[in-house]
N, C-alpha and C positions, 0 to 999 in steps of 0.2 A: 248230608242227609242222615248219617249215623248219629251225629250229635243231636239233631232235632228229634230223632226217635228216642234217644236216651232221655232227653228232657221231657218228652211227652210221657214216657213210661214212669218217670219219677213223679211227675205232676199227677198222673192218674193214681199211682200208688198212695200218695199223700192225701189226695182228695177222697179216695175210697175209705181210707182210715178215718178221716175227719167225719165223713158221713156216717160211718158206723158208730163212732163215739158220740156224736151230737144228734143222731137221728132218733126216731121213736123206738121204744123197746119192742123187741120181737120175742120176748120171753113167754113161755106157755106154762107158767107155774100155776098150780091150783090155788084158789082163794083159801086162805087159812084164817083162823081166828082163835079166840080163847077156847081151850079145851077144858071140859069139866073134869074135876078130880073124881075118879070112881074107885080109888083104893082106900086102904085103911091107914090112919096116921101111925107113925112109928111109935112103938112102945118098947122101951128097953127091957121091961120085965118079961115080955113075950118073945124076946129075941132068941132064936135057936142056936146062935153061934157062941153062946157063953159056956 
């Protein structure tokens, strides 16, 4: 009886891992895209760290 429970638990563990790997994504990341550039280009002459 104990051996069959161990085999059942191992099988359940492996099958749950496989379902998580190969199942559909459940991520809730927001949709992202190209972000417009709103800054100013770097100009070495105007750099304050010189």
